[in-house]
C-alpha positions in Angstrom: -1.2 -7.5 9.5 -4.7 -6.9 8.1 -6.9 -9.2 6.1 -5.4 -8.0 2.8 -1.9 -8.9 3.7 -0.9 -5.3 4.4 0.5 -3.4 7.3 0.2 0.2 8.3 3.5 1.9 9.3 3.9 5.5 10.1 0.4 6.2 8.5 1.4 4.6 5.3 0.5 1.1 3.7 2.9 -1.6 2.7 1.9 -5.0 1.2 3.7 -7.8 3.1 1.9 -10.8 1.5 -1.2 -12.9 1.9 0.6 -15.9 3.5 1.3 -13.6 6.5 -2.3 -12.6 7.3 -2.8 -12.7 11.0 0.9 -13.0 11.7 3.0 -10.5 13.7 6.1 -9.5 11.7 9.1 -7.5 12.6 9.7 -4.2 10.7 13.3 -2.9 10.2 13.5 0.6 8.7 15.7 3.6 8.0 14.1 6.6 9.9 15.3 8.9 7.1 13.6 6.9 4.4 10.4 4.9 5.1 9.5 4.3 1.5 11.0 0.8 1.8 10.9 -1.5 4.8 12.6 -4.7 5.6 10.1 -7.4 7.0 11.3 -10.3 9.2 9.3 -13.3 10.2 10.7 -16.4 11.8 11.7 -19.2 9.5 11.8 -16.8 6.5 14.6 -14.8 4.9 14.0 -11.0 5.4 12.4 -9.3 2.4 11.9 -5.7 1.4 8.5 -4.1 0.7 7.7 -0.7 -0.7 5.1 1.8 0.2 1.8 1.2 -1.7 0.8 3.9 -4.0 -2.9 4.5 -3.3 -4.8 7.0 -5.3 -8.0 8.6 -4.4 -10.4 9.2 -7.2 -11.9 12.7 -7.4 -15.6 12.3 -6.8 -16.4 15.2 -9.0 -17.3 14.4 -12.7 -16.8 17.1 -15.2 -18.5 16.8 -18.5 -17.9 18.7 -21.7 -21.3 17.7 -22.9 -23.2 20.7 -24.5 -26.4 19.0 -25.4 -25.6 19.3 -29.2 -24.1 16.9 -31.6 -22.0 17.5 -34.8 -22.8 14.1 -36.1 
């Protein structure tokens, strides 16, 4: 568990929750579909987490500015 409450599993990120930062949790999953995992932690009812959708912004900025104005 990292300091944001997320885990990495099979190269993908899943948000488990801030209360579990620093804890070791058990992960139960279907090898055919790892888009959703079941998290188990002692004293808690198992819960499901989904893969985080992380988007990388394109560093390239495209401008349509021509240097003239119609206004």
